[in-house]
C-alpha positions as CSV (number, residue, x, y, z in Angstrom):
1,X,197.5,30.0,137.8
2,X,195.7,31.0,134.6
3,X,193.3,28.1,134.6
4,X,191.3,29.9,137.3
5,X,189.9,32.3,134.6
6,X,188.5,29.5,132.4
7,X,185.3,27.6,132.4
8,X,186.9,24.1,132.4
9,X,190.4,23.0,132.8
10,X,192.7,20.0,132.4
11,X,196.4,19.7,133.1
12,X,199.3,17.3,132.9
13,X,200.1,15.5,136.2
14,X,203.2,17.6,136.7
15,X,201.3,20.8,135.9
16,X,203.6,21.9,133.0
17,X,200.8,21.9,130.4
18,X,197.4,23.4,131.2
19,X,194.3,23.7,128.9
20,X,191.1,25.5,129.6
21,X,188.1,27.0,127.9
22,X,187.6,30.7,127.6
23,X,184.0,31.9,127.3
24,X,183.0,34.6,124.9
25,X,179.5,36.0,124.5
26,X,179.0,36.9,120.9
27,X,175.2,36.9,121.0
28,X,175.5,33.2,121.8
29,X,178.2,31.7,124.1
30,X,181.3,30.4,122.4
31,X,184.1,28.4,124.1
32,X,187.6,29.0,122.8
33,X,190.6,26.8,123.9
34,X,193.6,28.2,125.7
35,X,196.7,26.1,126.1
36,X,199.5,27.2,128.5
37,X,202.9,25.5,128.5
38,X,204.6,26.3,131.8
39,X,208.0,25.1,130.5
40,X,208.2,27.4,127.5
41,X,205.9,30.1,129.1
42,X,203.9,30.0,125.8
43,X,200.1,30.7,125.8
44,X,198.1,29.7,122.8
45,X,194.5,30.9,122.1
46,X,192.7,28.7,119.6
47,X,189.4,30.1,118.4
48,X,186.6,27.7,117.8
49,X,185.4,27.3,114.2
50,X,182.0,26.2,115.3
51,X,180.0,26.7,118.5
52,X,183.0,26.0,120.7
53,X,185.3,23.4,122.2
54,X,184.4,20.6,124.6
55,X,186.2,20.1,127.8
56,X,189.9,19.6,126.9
57,X,191.9,16.5,127.9
58,X,195.7,16.6,128.4
59,X,197.6,13.4,127.5
60,X,201.4,13.7,127.7
61,X,202.3,16.8,125.7
62,X,199.1,16.8,123.6
63,X,195.7,18.5,124.2
64,X,192.5,16.8,122.8
65,X,189.2,18.5,122.4
66,X,186.1,18.3,120.3
67,X,184.9,21.2,118.2
68,X,181.1,21.3,118.3
69,X,179.1,22.4,115.3
70,X,175.4,22.4,114.5
71,X,175.3,19.0,112.9
72,X,178.8,17.5,113.5
73,X,181.8,17.5,115.8
74,X,185.5,17.4,115.0
75,X,187.9,15.5,117.2
76,X,191.1,17.5,117.3
77,X,194.5,17.4,118.9
78,X,197.0,20.2,119.6
79,X,200.5,18.8,119.6
80,X,203.4,20.4,121.6
81,X,205.0,23.2,119.5
82,X,202.2,23.4,116.9
83,X,200.2,26.6,116.4
84,X,197.1,24.9,115.0
85,X,195.1,21.8,115.9
86,X,195.0,18.7,113.7
87,X,191.7,17.1,112.9
88,X,191.6,13.4,113.8
89,X,188.0,12.6,112.9
90,X,184.6,14.1,112.0
91,X,181.4,12.8,113.4
92,X,178.1,13.8,111.8
93,X,174.6,13.2,112.9
94,X,174.1,10.8,110.0
95,X,177.2,8.8,110.8
96,X,176.2,8.3,114.4
97,X,172.9,6.8,113.3
98,X,174.5,4.2,111.1
99,X,177.4,3.1,113.3
100,X,177.6,0.1,115.7
101,X,178.8,0.6,119.3
102,X,182.6,0.3,119.7
103,X,184.6,-0.1,122.8
104,X,187.8,1.9,123.0
105,X,190.5,1.0,125.4
106,X,193.5,3.2,126.2
107,X,196.7,1.7,127.4
108,X,199.7,3.5,129.0
C-alpha cells in the first residue's frame, strides 16, 4: 500500500481513498499531499504553496487538510475527480487573536 511511504496517512473506512504526506527537503522540510483513489487507480500529488500540509483527513470522497504558511493557514478540500484543492477558509494570526471560541459539531 502506497501510504507506507508517507509521513502521515488517512483513509476511508473501505480503504478506497487514501491520503498521506510526502516529505521533501528543500533546505527546509516541506510536506506535499498525495491522494490515491483505489477505485480509479488515480494518484494525485498536490504541492504545498506554503510550508506544507497538515495531517489529512478523509471524509467520504473528500480529503481535508490545512496549508501552513508563515502567518496564516488555509483550510482546503480536495473533492473526488478534481485536480486542485478548493480553499474553504483562511485563518491569520490577527484573526485568531480577535475571535471568540466556537464549538463545531459534525453529524453523520
